[in-house]
Every structure is written in structure tokens, then in C-alpha cells.
PDB file as gemmi writes it, atoms N, CA and C in Angstrom:
CRYST1    1.000    1.000    1.000  90.00  90.00  90.00 P 1                      
ATOM      1  N   UNK A   1     -58.841  81.351  28.192  1.00  0.00           N  
ATOM      2  CA  UNK A   1     -58.981  82.712  28.619  1.00  0.00           C  
ATOM      3  C   UNK A   1     -60.481  82.850  29.151  1.00  0.00           C  
ATOM      4  N   UNK A   2     -61.409  82.195  28.495  1.00  0.00           N  
ATOM      5  CA  UNK A   2     -62.738  82.353  29.039  1.00  0.00           C  
ATOM      6  C   UNK A   2     -62.973  81.701  30.376  1.00  0.00           C  
ATOM      7  N   UNK A   3     -62.243  80.668  30.724  1.00  0.00           N  
ATOM      8  CA  UNK A   3     -62.364  79.993  32.024  1.00  0.00           C  
ATOM      9  C   UNK A   3     -61.928  80.965  33.147  1.00  0.00           C  
ATOM     10  N   UNK A   4     -60.768  81.699  32.820  1.00  0.00           N  
ATOM     11  CA  UNK A   4     -60.235  82.580  33.755  1.00  0.00           C  
ATOM     12  C   UNK A   4     -61.257  83.792  34.062  1.00  0.00           C  
ATOM     13  N   UNK A   5     -61.855  84.237  32.919  1.00  0.00           N  
ATOM     14  CA  UNK A   5     -62.752  85.291  33.048  1.00  0.00           C  
ATOM     15  C   UNK A   5     -63.955  84.921  33.899  1.00  0.00           C  
ATOM     16  N   UNK A   6     -64.492  83.698  33.615  1.00  0.00           N  
ATOM     17  CA  UNK A   6     -65.620  83.170  34.379  1.00  0.00           C  
ATOM     18  C   UNK A   6     -65.249  82.958  35.890  1.00  0.00           C  
ATOM     19  N   UNK A   7     -64.036  82.528  36.070  1.00  0.00           N  
ATOM     20  CA  UNK A   7     -63.664  82.357  37.475  1.00  0.00           C  
ATOM     21  C   UNK A   7     -63.727  83.648  38.241  1.00  0.00           C  
ATOM     22  N   UNK A   8     -63.184  84.695  37.675  1.00  0.00           N  
ATOM     23  CA  UNK A   8     -63.165  85.927  38.368  1.00  0.00           C  
ATOM     24  C   UNK A   8     -64.571  86.555  38.462  1.00  0.00           C  
ATOM     25  N   UNK A   9     -65.491  86.378  37.501  1.00  0.00           N  
ATOM     26  CA  UNK A   9     -66.836  86.763  37.688  1.00  0.00           C  
ATOM     27  C   UNK A   9     -67.451  85.994  38.850  1.00  0.00           C  
ATOM     28  N   UNK A  10     -67.189  84.768  39.023  1.00  0.00           N  
ATOM     29  CA  UNK A  10     -67.725  84.017  40.049  1.00  0.00           C  
ATOM     30  C   UNK A  10     -67.099  84.504  41.434  1.00  0.00           C  
ATOM     31  N   UNK A  11     -65.898  84.945  41.454  1.00  0.00           N  
ATOM     32  CA  UNK A  11     -65.269  85.429  42.646  1.00  0.00           C  
ATOM     33  C   UNK A  11     -66.016  86.712  43.071  1.00  0.00           C  
ATOM     34  N   UNK A  12     -66.288  87.622  42.013  1.00  0.00           N  
ATOM     35  CA  UNK A  12     -66.938  88.930  42.321  1.00  0.00           C  
ATOM     36  C   UNK A  12     -68.315  88.579  42.844  1.00  0.00           C  
ATOM     37  N   UNK A  13     -69.066  87.626  42.221  1.00  0.00           N  
ATOM     38  CA  UNK A  13     -70.368  87.293  42.787  1.00  0.00           C  
ATOM     39  C   UNK A  13     -70.411  86.875  44.217  1.00  0.00           C  
ATOM     40  N   UNK A  14     -69.436  85.924  44.507  1.00  0.00           N  
ATOM     41  CA  UNK A  14     -69.323  85.431  45.811  1.00  0.00           C  
ATOM     42  C   UNK A  14     -68.959  86.517  46.810  1.00  0.00           C  
ATOM     43  N   UNK A  15     -68.134  87.406  46.413  1.00  0.00           N  
ATOM     44  CA  UNK A  15     -67.648  88.452  47.401  1.00  0.00           C  
ATOM     45  C   UNK A  15     -68.780  89.441  47.648  1.00  0.00           C  
ATOM     46  N   UNK A  16     -69.701  89.630  46.788  1.00  0.00           N  
ATOM     47  CA  UNK A  16     -70.915  90.467  47.041  1.00  0.00           C  
ATOM     48  C   UNK A  16     -71.798  89.811  48.080  1.00  0.00           C  
ATOM     49  N   UNK A  17     -71.715  88.451  48.286  1.00  0.00           N  
ATOM     50  CA  UNK A  17     -72.476  87.768  49.233  1.00  0.00           C  
ATOM     51  C   UNK A  17     -71.986  87.816  50.660  1.00  0.00           C  
ATOM     52  N   UNK A  18     -70.693  88.126  50.765  1.00  0.00           N  
ATOM     53  CA  UNK A  18     -69.943  88.074  52.063  1.00  0.00           C  
ATOM     54  C   UNK A  18     -70.584  89.228  52.957  1.00  0.00           C  
ATOM     55  N   UNK A  19     -70.776  88.834  54.193  1.00  0.00           N  
ATOM     56  CA  UNK A  19     -71.195  89.735  55.225  1.00  0.00           C  
ATOM     57  C   UNK A  19     -69.917  90.436  55.958  1.00  0.00           C  
ATOM     58  N   UNK A  20     -69.515  91.563  55.627  1.00  0.00           N  
ATOM     59  CA  UNK A  20     -68.302  92.101  56.151  1.00  0.00           C  
ATOM     60  C   UNK A  20     -68.622  92.684  57.518  1.00  0.00           C  
ATOM     61  N   UNK A  21     -67.705  92.590  58.472  1.00  0.00           N  
ATOM     62  CA  UNK A  21     -67.932  93.116  59.842  1.00  0.00           C  
ATOM     63  C   UNK A  21     -67.877  94.761  59.801  1.00  0.00           C  
ATOM     64  N   UNK A  22     -68.658  95.297  60.664  1.00  0.00           N  
ATOM     65  CA  UNK A  22     -68.746  96.710  60.829  1.00  0.00           C  
ATOM     66  C   UNK A  22     -67.385  97.064  61.555  1.00  0.00           C  
ATOM     67  N   UNK A  23     -67.166  98.410  61.496  1.00  0.00           N  
ATOM     68  CA  UNK A  23     -65.873  98.963  62.017  1.00  0.00           C  
ATOM     69  C   UNK A  23     -65.715  98.609  63.523  1.00  0.00           C  
ATOM     70  N   UNK A  24     -66.775  98.723  64.353  1.00  0.00           N  
ATOM     71  CA  UNK A  24     -66.800  98.448  65.808  1.00  0.00           C  
ATOM     72  C   UNK A  24     -66.443  96.949  65.993  1.00  0.00           C  
ATOM     73  N   UNK A  25     -67.114  96.063  65.203  1.00  0.00           N  
ATOM     74  CA  UNK A  25     -66.822  94.552  65.313  1.00  0.00           C  
ATOM     75  C   UNK A  25     -65.396  94.265  64.953  1.00  0.00           C  
ATOM     76  N   UNK A  26     -64.841  94.945  63.942  1.00  0.00           N  
ATOM     77  CA  UNK A  26     -63.590  94.669  63.456  1.00  0.00           C  
ATOM     78  C   UNK A  26     -62.568  95.079  64.483  1.00  0.00           C  
ATOM     79  N   UNK A  27     -62.815  96.213  65.220  1.00  0.00           N  
ATOM     80  CA  UNK A  27     -61.896  96.796  66.201  1.00  0.00           C  
ATOM     81  C   UNK A  27     -61.913  95.774  67.377  1.00  0.00           C  
ATOM     82  N   UNK A  28     -63.097  95.355  67.752  1.00  0.00           N  
ATOM     83  CA  UNK A  28     -63.136  94.312  68.899  1.00  0.00           C  
ATOM     84  C   UNK A  28     -62.448  93.070  68.567  1.00  0.00           C  
ATOM     85  N   UNK A  29     -62.582  92.603  67.360  1.00  0.00           N  
ATOM     86  CA  UNK A  29     -61.956  91.378  66.902  1.00  0.00           C  
ATOM     87  C   UNK A  29     -60.440  91.503  66.998  1.00  0.00           C  
ATOM     88  N   UNK A  30     -59.976  92.606  66.438  1.00  0.00           N  
ATOM     89  CA  UNK A  30     -58.565  92.862  66.358  1.00  0.00           C  
ATOM     90  C   UNK A  30     -57.824  92.988  67.718  1.00  0.00           C  
ATOM     91  N   UNK A  31     -58.593  93.649  68.681  1.00  0.00           N  
ATOM     92  CA  UNK A  31     -58.096  93.724  70.052  1.00  0.00           C  
ATOM     93  C   UNK A  31     -58.039  92.312  70.660  1.00  0.00           C  
ATOM     94  N   UNK A  32     -59.063  91.554  70.497  1.00  0.00           N  
ATOM     95  CA  UNK A  32     -59.113  90.146  70.970  1.00  0.00           C  
ATOM     96  C   UNK A  32     -57.956  89.419  70.438  1.00  0.00           C  
ATOM     97  N   UNK A  33     -57.710  89.420  69.145  1.00  0.00           N  
ATOM     98  CA  UNK A  33     -56.649  88.739  68.629  1.00  0.00           C  
ATOM     99  C   UNK A  33     -55.278  89.064  69.170  1.00  0.00           C  
ATOM    100  N   UNK A  34     -54.986  90.456  69.229  1.00  0.00           N  
ATOM    101  CA  UNK A  34     -53.739  90.955  69.672  1.00  0.00           C  
ATOM    102  C   UNK A  34     -53.547  90.561  71.187  1.00  0.00           C  
ATOM    103  N   UNK A  35     -54.643  90.653  71.973  1.00  0.00           N  
ATOM    104  CA  UNK A  35     -54.487  90.294  73.348  1.00  0.00           C  
ATOM    105  C   UNK A  35     -54.178  88.840  73.491  1.00  0.00           C  
ATOM    106  N   UNK A  36     -54.775  88.006  72.738  1.00  0.00           N  
ATOM    107  CA  UNK A  36     -54.473  86.588  72.730  1.00  0.00           C  
ATOM    108  C   UNK A  36     -53.103  86.247  72.413  1.00  0.00           C  
ATOM    109  N   UNK A  37     -52.620  86.871  71.396  1.00  0.00           N  
ATOM    110  CA  UNK A  37     -51.251  86.711  70.938  1.00  0.00           C  
ATOM    111  C   UNK A  37     -50.222  87.104  72.063  1.00  0.00           C  
ATOM    112  N   UNK A  38     -50.465  88.254  72.718  1.00  0.00           N  
ATOM    113  CA  UNK A  38     -49.626  88.744  73.766  1.00  0.00           C  
ATOM    114  C   UNK A  38     -49.596  87.808  74.929  1.00  0.00           C  
ATOM    115  N   UNK A  39     -50.864  87.296  75.329  1.00  0.00           N  
ATOM    116  CA  UNK A  39     -50.839  86.333  76.416  1.00  0.00           C  
ATOM    117  C   UNK A  39     -50.217  85.028  76.111  1.00  0.00           C  
ATOM    118  N   UNK A  40     -50.347  84.548  74.921  1.00  0.00           N  
ATOM    119  CA  UNK A  40     -49.662  83.260  74.561  1.00  0.00           C  
ATOM    120  C   UNK A  40     -48.231  83.488  74.433  1.00  0.00           C  
ATOM    121  N   UNK A  41     -47.772  84.672  73.893  1.00  0.00           N  
ATOM    122  CA  UNK A  41     -46.290  84.836  73.874  1.00  0.00           C  
ATOM    123  C   UNK A  41     -45.757  84.936  75.330  1.00  0.00           C  
ATOM    124  N   UNK A  42     -46.338  85.550  76.199  1.00  0.00           N  
ATOM    125  CA  UNK A  42     -45.923  85.612  77.549  1.00  0.00           C  
ATOM    126  C   UNK A  42     -45.881  84.188  78.155  1.00  0.00           C  
ATOM    127  N   UNK A  43     -47.039  83.424  77.961  1.00  0.00           N  
ATOM    128  CA  UNK A  43     -47.043  82.085  78.444  1.00  0.00           C  
ATOM    129  C   UNK A  43     -45.921  81.235  78.038  1.00  0.00           C  
ATOM    130  N   UNK A  44     -45.633  81.254  76.643  1.00  0.00           N  
ATOM    131  CA  UNK A  44     -44.642  80.342  76.181  1.00  0.00           C  
ATOM    132  C   UNK A  44     -43.161  80.878  76.568  1.00  0.00           C  
ATOM    133  N   UNK A  45     -43.121  82.180  76.785  1.00  0.00           N  
ATOM    134  CA  UNK A  45     -41.802  82.715  77.268  1.00  0.00           C  
ATOM    135  C   UNK A  45     -41.504  82.159  78.706  1.00  0.00           C  
ATOM    136  N   UNK A  46     -42.566  82.140  79.508  1.00  0.00           N  
ATOM    137  CA  UNK A  46     -42.331  81.754  80.992  1.00  0.00           C  
ATOM    138  C   UNK A  46     -42.131  80.218  80.899  1.00  0.00           C  
ATOM    139  N   UNK A  47     -42.804  79.519  80.042  1.00  0.00           N  
ATOM    140  CA  UNK A  47     -42.583  78.055  79.997  1.00  0.00           C  
ATOM    141  C   UNK A  47     -41.177  77.682  79.450  1.00  0.00           C  
ATOM    142  N   UNK A  48     -40.721  78.494  78.453  1.00  0.00           N  
ATOM    143  CA  UNK A  48     -39.353  78.266  77.850  1.00  0.00           C  
ATOM    144  C   UNK A  48     -38.328  78.651  78.884  1.00  0.00           C  
ATOM    145  N   UNK A  49     -38.475  79.710  79.689  1.00  0.00           N  
ATOM    146  CA  UNK A  49     -37.486  80.005  80.683  1.00  0.00           C  
ATOM    147  C   UNK A  49     -37.484  78.959  81.782  1.00  0.00           C  
ATOM    148  N   UNK A  50     -38.646  78.438  82.138  1.00  0.00           N  
ATOM    149  CA  UNK A  50     -38.704  77.407  83.172  1.00  0.00           C  
ATOM    150  C   UNK A  50     -38.032  76.143  82.705  1.00  0.00           C  
ATOM    151  N   UNK A  51     -38.294  75.695  81.481  1.00  0.00           N  
ATOM    152  CA  UNK A  51     -37.581  74.525  81.005  1.00  0.00           C  
ATOM    153  C   UNK A  51     -36.134  74.764  80.897  1.00  0.00           C  
ATOM    154  N   UNK A  52     -35.673  75.899  80.478  1.00  0.00           N  
ATOM    155  CA  UNK A  52     -34.225  76.244  80.337  1.00  0.00           C  
ATOM    156  C   UNK A  52     -33.569  76.115  81.764  1.00  0.00           C  
ATOM    157  N   UNK A  53     -34.228  76.672  82.732  1.00  0.00           N  
ATOM    158  CA  UNK A  53     -33.716  76.602  84.063  1.00  0.00           C  
ATOM    159  C   UNK A  53     -33.634  75.148  84.602  1.00  0.00           C  
ATOM    160  N   UNK A  54     -34.611  74.314  84.280  1.00  0.00           N  
ATOM    161  CA  UNK A  54     -34.580  72.928  84.689  1.00  0.00           C  
ATOM    162  C   UNK A  54     -33.460  72.210  83.986  1.00  0.00           C  
ATOM    163  N   UNK A  55     -33.219  72.518  82.806  1.00  0.00           N  
ATOM    164  CA  UNK A  55     -32.156  71.808  82.039  1.00  0.00           C  
ATOM    165  C   UNK A  55     -30.812  72.273  82.638  1.00  0.00           C  
ATOM    166  N   UNK A  56     -30.683  73.488  83.087  1.00  0.00           N  
ATOM    167  CA  UNK A  56     -29.372  73.909  83.631  1.00  0.00           C  
ATOM    168  C   UNK A  56     -29.079  73.267  84.990  1.00  0.00           C  
ATOM    169  N   UNK A  57     -30.158  72.906  85.645  1.00  0.00           N  
ATOM    170  CA  UNK A  57     -30.032  72.179  86.929  1.00  0.00           C  
ATOM    171  C   UNK A  57     -29.356  70.775  86.838  1.00  0.00           C  
ATOM    172  N   UNK A  58     -29.547  70.193  85.648  1.00  0.00           N  
ATOM    173  CA  UNK A  58     -29.119  68.829  85.278  1.00  0.00           C  
ATOM    174  C   UNK A  58     -27.593  68.842  85.146  1.00  0.00           C  
ATOM    175  N   UNK A  59     -26.776  68.125  86.013  1.00  0.00           N  
ATOM    176  CA  UNK A  59     -25.345  68.172  85.830  1.00  0.00           C  
ATOM    177  C   UNK A  59     -24.806  67.523  84.626  1.00  0.00           C  
TER     178      UNK A  59                                                      
END                                                                             
């Protein structure tokens, strides 16, 4: 039980050292991630449709 308690005390100590992003930074990072996900999803959709059409051309 003492090891678990010491573990969580260590976690709390380390979490106090973390430099958390400000609200404006967090918003900017979130928009960047979402934009990247949308762009990648569109890219892979186009690639998938292209490959599907190529396969349909094969008799």
C-alpha cells in the first residue's frame, strides 16, 4: 500500500512541474490538429477512390 501512495505522490510532484499550454496556444494546436485530420481524410478518400476506379478498369 505504501508503494502505491508513494507512486501517486510522485505523480503529483511531476504534474506540478508540467508547463501547461495557455488557452490561446491550446486553441491554435487544436485547430492545427483538426485541420490536419481533415486534410489527411480527404487525401486518403481521394486515393481510395482512385485505386477503386483503377481496379474496376481491370477486366
